[in-house]
Backbone as ProteinMPNN parsed JSONL, in Angstrom:
{"seq_chain_A": "MFIDLLRSRRSIRSFLDRPVAPEKIELLTEAVLRAPSSRGINPWGFVLVTAPDTIARLAQAKPHGAAFLAKAPLAVVVYADPAKSDVWVEDAAIATLIVHLAAADLGLGSCWIQIRQRPHDETRSASRYISEVLGIPPAMEVEAMVAVGYPAEGKKPHAPSSLERAKISFERYGA", "coords_chain_A": {"N_chain_A": [[77.445, -7.903, -22.473], [75.705, -7.317, -25.671], [73.61, -9.264, -26.33], [72.776, -9.981, -23.614], [71.844, -7.791, -22.593], [69.255, -7.398, -24.651], [68.322, -10.105, -23.732], [67.477, -9.202, -20.821], [66.15, -6.992, -21.423], [62.984, -5.197, -20.827], [59.361, -3.75, -21.032], [58.718, -1.176, -19.304], [56.498, 0.287, -17.319], [56.107, 1.61, -15.075], [57.253, 3.591, -12.338], [60.153, 4.671, -10.09], [59.446, 7.434, -8.079], [61.531, 9.629, -8.802], [64.011, 11.623, -10.032], [65.794, 11.27, -12.86], [69.214, 11.014, -13.018], [71.166, 13.8, -14.056], [73.541, 13.048, -15.237], [72.761, 10.458, -16.534], [71.049, 11.455, -17.976], [72.301, 12.839, -20.04], [73.956, 10.858, -21.049], [72.218, 9.212, -22.374], [71.335, 11.399, -24.243], [73.251, 11.359, -25.805], [73.799, 8.885, -27.028], [71.149, 8.774, -28.687], [71.718, 10.725, -30.318], [73.737, 9.45, -31.853], [72.616, 7.365, -33.299], [71.881, 5.46, -35.757], [71.367, 6.447, -39.388], [69.581, 6.609, -42.383], [71.448, 7.179, -45.074], [72.896, 9.13, -43.492], [71.448, 11.407, -43.011], [69.906, 12.231, -40.939], [67.059, 12.938, -40.085], [65.511, 13.252, -37.773], [64.749, 14.548, -34.863], [64.621, 15.483, -30.966], [62.94, 16.095, -27.775], [63.51, 16.442, -24.425], [61.908, 15.826, -21.929], [61.296, 17.049, -18.432], [59.614, 18.128, -17.067], [57.087, 17.812, -14.614], [54.192, 18.736, -15.031], [54.578, 19.197, -17.449], [54.95, 17.053, -19.022], [52.674, 15.273, -17.639], [50.643, 16.363, -19.453], [51.481, 15.541, -22.146], [50.935, 12.498, -21.273], [48.338, 12.392, -22.185], [48.03, 12.493, -24.713], [47.025, 10.581, -26.655], [44.241, 8.33, -26.652], [44.75, 5.63, -25.86], [47.222, 3.669, -24.041], [49.228, 5.718, -23.4], [48.976, 6.702, -20.915], [50.403, 6.107, -18.714], [52.699, 7.283, -18.817], [52.655, 9.64, -17.332], [53.654, 9.137, -14.835], [56.189, 9.091, -15.097], [59.472, 10.093, -14.514], [60.941, 11.187, -16.899], [60.568, 11.918, -19.995], [60.908, 11.4, -23.406], [60.704, 12.597, -26.483], [60.165, 12.184, -30.039], [61.004, 13.092, -32.609], [60.722, 14.063, -36.354], [61.416, 15.28, -39.497], [59.758, 15.088, -42.497], [60.141, 15.735, -44.74], [63.075, 16.204, -45.304], [63.427, 13.488, -45.274], [63.015, 10.071, -47.279], [62.519, 8.014, -45.761], [62.121, 8.663, -43.079], [60.56, 7.708, -41.01], [61.467, 5.072, -40.481], [64.122, 5.854, -39.883], [63.471, 7.483, -37.421], [62.228, 5.727, -35.783], [64.552, 3.858, -35.691], [65.989, 5.737, -33.973], [64.446, 5.606, -31.487], [64.284, 3.131, -30.417], [66.82, 3.003, -29.972], [66.939, 5.008, -27.519], [65.459, 3.376, -25.958], [67.114, 0.901, -25.516], [69.213, 2.11, -24.944], [68.408, 3.417, -22.45], [68.014, 1.051, -20.838], [70.43, -0.107, -20.578], [71.691, 1.657, -19.016], [70.616, 1.371, -16.507], [68.184, 1.976, -16.277], [64.435, 2.217, -16.56], [62.29, 1.899, -19.056], [59.346, 2.564, -21.748], [58.204, 2.469, -24.713], [56.149, 4.352, -26.309], [53.924, 4.473, -29.076], [53.358, 6.704, -31.344], [52.869, 8.042, -34.063], [50.511, 8.141, -36.245], [48.413, 7.865, -34.831], [45.326, 8.808, -33.206], [44.575, 11.442, -31.313], [42.267, 12.762, -30.562], [39.068, 13.182, -32.185], [39.509, 15.593, -33.648], [42.2, 16.044, -34.282], [45.477, 14.632, -34.515], [47.925, 12.52, -32.549], [50.115, 13.259, -32.802], [50.134, 15.916, -34.152], [48.775, 17.143, -31.353], [50.963, 16.653, -29.66], [52.989, 18.399, -30.999], [51.765, 20.674, -30.385], [51.589, 20.769, -27.811], [54.676, 20.761, -27.125], [55.934, 22.615, -29.131], [56.828, 22.132, -31.482], [57.695, 22.302, -34.795], [54.778, 22.741, -37.509], [55.435, 21.314, -39.363], [56.875, 18.79, -38.849], [56.639, 15.398, -37.946], [55.688, 13.537, -35.39], [57.16, 10.536, -34.143], [57.141, 8.897, -32.019], [56.869, 8.547, -28.306], [59.095, 8.154, -25.444], [58.906, 6.825, -22.322], [60.584, 7.099, -19.614], [62.68, 6.329, -16.678], [63.478, 5.226, -13.342], [63.093, 1.754, -12.534], [59.98, 0.955, -10.735], [59.087, -1.511, -10.569], [59.411, -4.743, -11.516], [60.772, -7.197, -13.968], [60.501, -10.421, -14.935], [62.796, -11.861, -17.398], [61.863, -12.562, -20.765], [61.208, -15.838, -21.638], [63.191, -18.071, -23.064], [62.068, -20.119, -24.449], [59.69, -18.684, -25.399], [60.447, -17.557, -27.797], [59.562, -16.897, -31.255], [60.507, -19.352, -33.226], [59.728, -20.334, -35.511], [59.257, -18.447, -36.865], [61.838, -17.732, -38.302], [63.678, -18.373, -41.005], [66.238, -20.125, -43.247], [68.135, -19.519, -45.979], [66.158, -19.639, -47.574], [62.623, -18.675, -47.614], [60.495, -20.209, -45.773], [62.024, -22.187, -45.253]], "CA_chain_A": [[77.099, -8.018, -23.983], [74.376, -6.799, -26.393], [72.687, -10.232, -26.136], [72.432, -10.105, -22.417], [71.018, -6.521, -22.576], [68.317, -7.851, -24.954], [67.533, -11.018, -22.842], [67.074, -8.942, -19.754], [65.313, -5.724, -21.249], [61.519, -5.463, -20.817], [59.078, -2.643, -21.222], [58.789, -0.641, -17.894], [55.38, 1.248, -16.896], [55.812, 2.095, -13.499], [58.805, 4.373, -12.392], [60.04, 5.278, -8.956], [59.51, 9.191, -7.606], [62.803, 10.069, -8.426], [64.414, 12.396, -11.221], [66.665, 10.597, -13.691], [70.191, 11.346, -13.014], [71.488, 14.565, -15.301], [74.73, 12.27, -16.148], [72.07, 9.517, -17.374], [70.235, 11.957, -19.512], [73.466, 13.044, -20.803], [74.603, 9.591, -21.68], [71.032, 9.054, -23.426], [71.238, 12.065, -25.468], [74.412, 11.164, -26.804], [73.255, 7.452, -27.285], [70.412, 8.848, -29.406], [72.447, 11.568, -31.324], [74.536, 8.4, -32.224], [71.773, 6.38, -34.005], [72.14, 5.187, -37.52], [70.368, 7.254, -40.411], [69.838, 6.271, -43.628], [72.629, 8.269, -46.025], [73.224, 10.264, -42.482], [70.9, 12.585, -43.165], [69.702, 12.264, -39.477], [65.585, 13.821, -40.284], [64.972, 13.061, -36.57], [65.121, 15.465, -33.419], [64.189, 14.778, -29.701], [62.834, 16.94, -27.001], [63.377, 15.405, -23.462], [60.856, 16.53, -20.811], [61.501, 16.4, -17.146], [58.773, 19.173, -16.225], [55.924, 16.65, -14.418], [53.202, 19.132, -15.515], [54.311, 19.119, -19.181], [54.734, 15.013, -19.152], [51.123, 14.939, -17.358], [49.733, 16.794, -20.643], [51.927, 14.182, -22.902], [50.406, 11.371, -21.164], [47.391, 12.738, -22.574], [48.326, 12.208, -26.359], [46.085, 9.428, -27.316], [43.168, 7.793, -25.776], [45.076, 4.441, -24.711], [48.984, 3.431, -24.068], [50.007, 6.87, -22.884], [48.475, 7.458, -19.337], [51.609, 5.499, -17.572], [53.814, 8.134, -18.99], [52.274, 10.805, -16.309], [54.326, 9.218, -13.535], [57.497, 8.908, -15.473], [60.207, 11.673, -14.422], [61.679, 11.637, -17.964], [59.884, 11.747, -21.262], [61.865, 11.628, -24.556], [59.868, 12.494, -27.942], [61.387, 11.957, -31.066], [59.808, 13.507, -33.991], [61.553, 14.093, -37.662], [61.078, 16.179, -40.761], [59.44, 14.263, -43.448], [60.865, 16.379, -45.919], [64.316, 15.625, -45.349], [63.995, 11.821, -46.045], [61.901, 9.327, -47.802], [62.989, 6.89, -44.927], [62.348, 9.268, -42.05], [59.614, 6.74, -40.513], [62.215, 4.065, -40.457], [65.28, 6.427, -39.07], [63.105, 7.855, -36.084], [62.0, 4.097, -35.46], [65.807, 3.456, -34.939], [66.593, 6.461, -32.862], [63.431, 5.468, -30.378], [64.822, 1.854, -30.341], [68.102, 3.436, -29.552], [66.603, 5.563, -26.409], [64.673, 2.161, -25.347], [68.196, 0.132, -25.191], [70.313, 2.842, -23.751], [67.966, 3.21, -20.984], [68.339, -0.292, -20.172], [71.789, -0.348, -20.378], [71.951, 2.714, -17.911], [69.765, 0.587, -15.568], [66.864, 2.764, -16.114], [63.522, 1.344, -17.287], [61.519, 2.705, -20.333], [58.647, 1.9, -22.401], [57.891, 3.062, -26.102], [54.677, 4.965, -26.715], [53.547, 4.794, -30.575], [52.407, 8.142, -31.909], [52.645, 8.186, -35.442], [49.148, 7.733, -36.996], [47.475, 7.769, -33.895], [44.637, 9.997, -33.254], [44.231, 12.536, -29.874], [40.593, 12.89, -30.306], [38.155, 13.421, -33.297], [39.636, 16.51, -34.695], [43.674, 16.029, -34.471], [46.309, 13.379, -34.535], [48.355, 12.463, -31.399], [51.487, 13.873, -33.226], [49.658, 17.506, -33.699], [48.653, 17.313, -29.847], [52.118, 16.79, -28.811], [53.528, 19.547, -31.325], [51.328, 21.919, -29.859], [52.226, 21.066, -26.351], [55.937, 21.258, -27.374], [56.06, 23.935, -30.047], [57.401, 21.364, -32.606], [56.825, 22.703, -35.823], [54.261, 22.01, -37.945], [56.226, 20.394, -40.655], [57.576, 17.814, -38.225], [55.939, 14.292, -37.5], [56.333, 12.944, -33.96], [57.023, 9.285, -34.553], [56.917, 8.14, -30.432], [57.456, 9.017, -26.945], [59.669, 7.008, -24.483], [58.876, 7.011, -20.81], [62.158, 6.968, -18.743], [63.126, 6.422, -15.167], [64.031, 4.136, -12.621], [61.982, 1.063, -12.474], [59.562, 0.486, -9.736], [58.641, -2.705, -11.219], [60.542, -5.898, -11.951], [59.864, -8.216, -14.636], [61.312, -11.621, -15.502], [63.429, -11.879, -18.917], [60.957, -13.707, -21.416], [61.688, -17.012, -21.578], [63.742, -18.427, -24.481], [60.643, -20.931, -25.196], [58.903, -17.778, -25.884], [60.826, -16.951, -28.954], [58.955, -17.284, -32.336], [61.72, -19.465, -33.968], [59.226, -20.588, -36.587], [59.483, -17.069, -37.898], [63.07, -17.963, -39.308], [64.085, -19.229, -42.137], [67.363, -20.121, -43.665], [68.524, -19.381, -47.233], [64.674, -19.64, -48.214], [61.367, -18.458, -46.931], [59.887, -21.317, -45.073], [63.253, -23.626, -45.087]], "C_chain_A": [[75.685, -7.663, -24.25], [73.508, -7.87, -25.913], [71.992, -10.361, -24.607], [71.573, -8.966, -22.144], [69.711, -6.914, -23.244], [67.404, -8.992, -24.411], [66.821, -10.451, -21.623], [66.07, -7.642, -19.994], [63.752, -6.172, -21.08], [60.939, -3.935, -20.76], [58.6, -2.442, -19.761], [57.666, 0.342, -17.881], [55.213, 1.821, -15.664], [56.838, 2.519, -13.126], [58.857, 4.915, -10.701], [60.181, 6.829, -8.878], [60.718, 9.778, -7.524], [63.521, 10.424, -9.819], [65.402, 11.489, -11.848], [67.79, 11.578, -13.31], [70.994, 12.095, -14.155], [72.598, 13.705, -16.143], [74.172, 11.508, -16.657], [71.741, 10.203, -18.462], [71.051, 12.288, -20.606], [73.974, 11.94, -21.836], [73.311, 9.113, -22.709], [71.216, 9.884, -24.547], [72.543, 11.946, -26.577], [74.294, 9.944, -27.497], [72.328, 7.835, -28.612], [70.764, 9.84, -30.44], [73.376, 10.673, -32.221], [73.747, 7.397, -32.981], [72.037, 6.67, -35.32], [70.984, 5.945, -38.118], [70.82, 6.834, -41.629], [70.523, 7.666, -44.356], [73.013, 9.497, -45.086], [72.822, 11.657, -42.618], [70.165, 12.851, -41.702], [68.306, 13.577, -39.568], [65.346, 13.731, -39.006], [65.121, 14.577, -35.654], [64.432, 15.049, -32.059], [63.882, 16.052, -28.88], [62.414, 16.045, -25.763], [62.807, 16.517, -22.406], [61.077, 16.304, -19.473], [60.347, 17.207, -16.211], [57.293, 18.158, -16.008], [54.724, 17.593, -15.028], [53.197, 18.956, -17.113], [54.126, 17.307, -19.609], [53.044, 14.909, -18.772], [50.585, 15.205, -18.778], [50.041, 15.793, -22.075], [51.367, 13.056, -22.787], [48.851, 11.143, -21.791], [47.049, 12.868, -24.407], [47.305, 11.544, -26.958], [45.256, 8.67, -26.327], [43.796, 6.338, -24.953], [46.465, 4.297, -24.945], [49.502, 4.461, -23.784], [49.922, 7.383, -21.449], [49.636, 7.036, -18.411], [52.884, 6.71, -17.651], [53.668, 9.297, -17.903], [52.957, 10.551, -14.96], [55.676, 8.883, -14.048], [58.611, 10.344, -15.228], [60.939, 12.079, -15.904], [60.636, 11.376, -19.109], [60.734, 11.993, -22.538], [60.795, 11.655, -26.156], [60.612, 12.647, -29.055], [60.294, 12.166, -32.293], [60.828, 13.876, -35.488], [60.734, 14.748, -38.46], [61.071, 15.322, -41.845], [59.944, 14.44, -45.019], [62.403, 16.397, -46.146], [64.503, 14.255, -46.061], [62.892, 11.314, -46.461], [61.888, 8.04, -46.776], [62.736, 7.489, -43.508], [61.484, 8.297, -40.683], [60.826, 5.58, -39.612], [63.641, 4.787, -39.363], [64.743, 7.069, -37.548], [62.799, 6.777, -35.413], [63.441, 3.556, -34.842], [66.054, 4.145, -33.978], [65.484, 6.043, -31.646], [63.949, 4.076, -29.897], [66.271, 2.311, -29.364], [68.124, 4.034, -27.755], [66.358, 4.24, -25.399], [65.979, 1.254, -24.584], [69.061, 0.977, -24.576], [69.948, 2.846, -22.478], [68.227, 2.002, -20.259], [69.476, -0.804, -19.801], [72.411, 0.886, -19.154], [71.357, 2.228, -16.686], [68.436, 1.354, -15.125], [65.549, 1.878, -16.817], [62.821, 2.253, -18.344], [60.514, 1.548, -21.214], [58.175, 3.033, -23.671], [56.435, 3.352, -26.183], [54.676, 5.315, -28.427], [52.57, 6.029, -30.522], [51.712, 8.455, -33.31], [51.392, 7.537, -35.799], [48.206, 7.256, -35.874], [46.793, 8.887, -33.393], [44.581, 10.507, -31.56], [42.897, 12.304, -29.781], [40.161, 13.053, -32.012], [38.581, 14.51, -34.19], [41.513, 16.57, -35.003], [44.405, 14.598, -33.876], [46.896, 13.596, -33.193], [49.97, 13.304, -31.702], [51.056, 15.257, -33.515], [49.583, 17.748, -32.055], [49.912, 17.907, -29.298], [52.94, 18.025, -29.516], [53.137, 20.616, -30.979], [51.797, 22.221, -28.489], [53.887, 21.355, -26.118], [56.586, 22.137, -28.004], [56.912, 23.263, -30.989], [56.653, 21.751, -33.734], [55.842, 22.115, -36.518], [54.28, 20.892, -39.177], [56.469, 18.895, -40.251], [56.251, 16.776, -37.936], [56.677, 13.836, -36.125], [55.959, 11.427, -34.186], [56.755, 8.464, -33.091], [57.244, 8.834, -29.57], [58.109, 7.91, -26.267], [59.666, 7.827, -23.047], [60.177, 6.451, -20.116], [61.85, 7.221, -17.313], [63.415, 5.113, -14.554], [63.14, 3.329, -12.231], [61.48, 0.78, -10.987], [58.723, -0.811, -9.816], [59.56, -3.459, -11.637], [59.903, -6.941, -12.616], [60.997, -9.086, -15.057], [61.646, -11.311, -16.917], [62.079, -12.846, -19.721], [61.771, -14.708, -21.548], [62.133, -17.529, -23.152], [62.867, -19.688, -25.227], [59.662, -20.261, -25.84], [59.252, -17.179, -27.36], [60.291, -17.777, -30.196], [59.878, -17.789, -33.272], [61.033, -20.083, -35.36], [59.158, -19.395, -37.92], [60.925, -16.935, -38.402], [63.272, -18.906, -39.916], [65.419, -19.313, -42.61], [67.472, -20.228, -45.28], [67.232, -19.611, -48.142], [63.556, -19.736, -47.537], [60.673, -20.286, -46.622], [60.913, -22.807, -45.113], [63.845, -23.657, -43.745]], "O_chain_A": [[74.743, -7.665, -23.457], [72.638, -7.549, -25.103], [70.844, -10.778, -24.453], [70.565, -9.157, -21.463], [68.786, -6.814, -22.438], [66.176, -9.009, -24.502], [65.756, -10.953, -21.268], [65.326, -7.235, -19.101], [63.384, -7.341, -21.192], [61.691, -2.99, -20.52], [58.154, -3.374, -19.093], [57.916, 1.367, -18.516], [54.221, 2.457, -15.307], [57.764, 1.826, -13.548], [57.896, 5.435, -10.136], [60.999, 7.41, -9.592], [61.102, 10.366, -6.513], [63.599, 9.546, -10.678], [65.918, 10.793, -10.974], [67.543, 12.783, -13.244], [71.476, 11.445, -15.083], [72.617, 13.637, -17.372], [74.759, 11.313, -17.721], [71.966, 9.865, -19.625], [70.762, 12.14, -21.793], [74.289, 12.07, -23.019], [73.59, 8.661, -23.82], [71.275, 9.415, -25.684], [72.681, 12.331, -27.738], [74.717, 9.938, -28.653], [72.666, 7.267, -29.65], [70.099, 9.812, -31.476], [73.766, 11.142, -33.29], [74.425, 6.43, -33.328], [72.323, 7.73, -35.876], [69.89, 6.093, -37.572], [71.989, 6.687, -41.986], [70.184, 8.84, -44.203], [73.357, 10.592, -45.532], [73.46, 12.696, -42.449], [69.89, 14.039, -41.532], [68.442, 14.757, -39.244], [64.462, 14.583, -38.916], [65.7, 15.563, -36.111], [63.592, 14.156, -32.172], [64.484, 17.076, -29.202], [61.492, 15.229, -25.754], [63.175, 17.67, -22.178], [61.059, 15.097, -19.231], [60.174, 17.027, -15.005], [56.567, 17.815, -16.942], [54.106, 16.852, -15.793], [52.244, 18.684, -17.843], [53.333, 16.68, -20.312], [52.253, 14.485, -19.614], [50.052, 14.24, -19.326], [49.179, 15.393, -22.857], [51.152, 12.392, -23.802], [48.283, 10.054, -21.877], [46.057, 13.246, -25.03], [46.712, 12.108, -27.877], [45.698, 8.44, -25.201], [43.478, 5.992, -23.815], [46.947, 4.756, -25.981], [50.716, 4.288, -23.888], [50.62, 8.26, -20.939], [49.783, 7.649, -17.354], [53.74, 6.947, -16.799], [54.711, 9.894, -17.636], [52.95, 11.394, -14.063], [56.365, 8.285, -13.222], [58.435, 11.433, -15.773], [61.455, 13.19, -16.032], [59.848, 10.45, -18.919], [61.303, 13.085, -22.518], [60.307, 10.653, -26.68], [61.69, 13.241, -29.019], [59.258, 11.626, -32.68], [62.015, 13.85, -35.161], [59.522, 14.847, -38.267], [62.113, 14.793, -42.231], [60.072, 13.698, -45.993], [62.836, 16.629, -47.275], [65.27, 13.916, -46.962], [61.812, 11.838, -46.188], [61.191, 7.075, -47.091], [63.174, 6.765, -42.615], [61.905, 8.313, -39.526], [60.911, 5.408, -38.396], [64.018, 4.27, -38.311], [65.539, 7.135, -36.611], [63.138, 6.828, -34.231], [63.52, 2.961, -33.767], [66.373, 3.553, -32.947], [66.015, 6.321, -30.571], [63.992, 4.022, -28.668], [66.549, 1.901, -28.237], [68.961, 3.689, -26.92], [66.921, 4.093, -24.315], [65.946, 0.948, -23.392], [69.697, 0.545, -23.615], [70.641, 2.49, -21.524], [68.649, 2.022, -19.103], [69.656, -1.69, -18.965], [73.504, 0.807, -18.593], [71.722, 2.851, -15.689], [67.844, 1.355, -14.046], [65.786, 0.927, -17.561], [62.973, 3.47, -18.236], [60.667, 0.336, -21.367], [57.87, 4.211, -23.481], [55.618, 2.436, -26.102], [55.31, 6.241, -28.931], [51.508, 6.254, -29.942], [50.6, 8.888, -33.613], [51.292, 6.325, -35.613], [47.361, 6.374, -36.03], [47.427, 9.907, -33.121], [44.549, 9.631, -30.695], [42.441, 11.616, -28.868], [41.007, 13.023, -32.907], [38.181, 14.525, -35.354], [41.945, 17.179, -35.982], [43.978, 13.786, -33.055], [46.583, 14.616, -32.577], [50.71, 13.8, -30.852], [51.849, 16.015, -32.957], [50.365, 18.557, -31.555], [50.097, 18.993, -28.749], [53.588, 18.72, -28.734], [53.847, 21.613, -31.114], [52.219, 23.279, -28.023], [54.325, 22.01, -25.173], [57.696, 22.52, -27.632], [57.873, 23.946, -31.346], [55.43, 21.668, -33.85], [55.779, 20.898, -36.34], [53.512, 20.059, -39.657], [56.329, 17.952, -41.029], [55.106, 17.187, -37.745], [57.883, 13.799, -35.883], [54.804, 11.045, -34.375], [56.147, 7.395, -33.144], [57.93, 9.823, -29.827], [57.719, 6.762, -26.482], [60.149, 8.912, -22.725], [60.571, 5.292, -20.246], [61.05, 8.029, -16.84], [63.565, 4.072, -15.194], [62.236, 3.823, -11.557], [62.273, 0.442, -10.109], [57.748, -1.011, -9.092], [60.566, -2.965, -12.145], [58.891, -7.533, -12.239], [62.111, -8.714, -15.426], [60.91, -10.596, -17.596], [61.48, -13.736, -19.117], [62.991, -14.546, -21.582], [61.465, -17.359, -24.172], [63.046, -20.073, -26.383], [58.878, -20.78, -26.635], [58.474, -16.455, -27.982], [60.448, -18.994, -30.291], [60.23, -17.022, -34.169], [61.8, -20.314, -36.295], [59.069, -19.41, -39.148], [61.163, -15.874, -38.979], [63.132, -20.087, -39.596], [65.978, -18.257, -42.311], [66.807, -21.121, -45.805], [67.344, -19.75, -49.359], [63.346, -20.739, -46.855], [60.544, -21.227, -47.405], [60.621, -24.0, -45.032], [64.668, -24.526, -43.453]]}, "name": "protein", "num_of_chains": 1, "seq": "MFIDLLRSRRSIRSFLDRPVAPEKIELLTEAVLRAPSSRGINPWGFVLVTAPDTIARLAQAKPHGAAFLAKAPLAVVVYADPAKSDVWVEDAAIATLIVHLAAADLGLGSCWIQIRQRPHDETRSASRYISEVLGIPPAMEVEAMVAVGYPAEGKKPHAPSSLERAKISFERYGA"}
């Protein structure tokens, strides 16, 4: 059941030195192409990267929070065309979450790496840097990357007591 997937899914930043099976990459591809999109516009696109040297360059996209990607056997880069939709950020974020959840469902570990509005250095954004590495056209914006692979770490599910139930209201805010 989907709730069981949500209960067990954790962000994984350590991977076995083993390529992701092609059939699992194909299922991830199908899953992300089935991601919902406002008005069915699908402003997003994806670059799946397995070349270790390219993944190592992508791991340098921003000063913090991306270095672990260097050890992942698969990187999924999610970009979108802002000219196609006023809600491209939301659509790309949904697609990124689909990658994350589909990976967990396939027995893979994954971790979301936020890129949009993050700097690479003082002269360019992380999105521009990634676009240059991968040849993504300048009109596109990179939303995120997802590191994917077979987990080399095990994490226990978050305890039910960690759920922030105070953030739920019924019928009216604060009720």
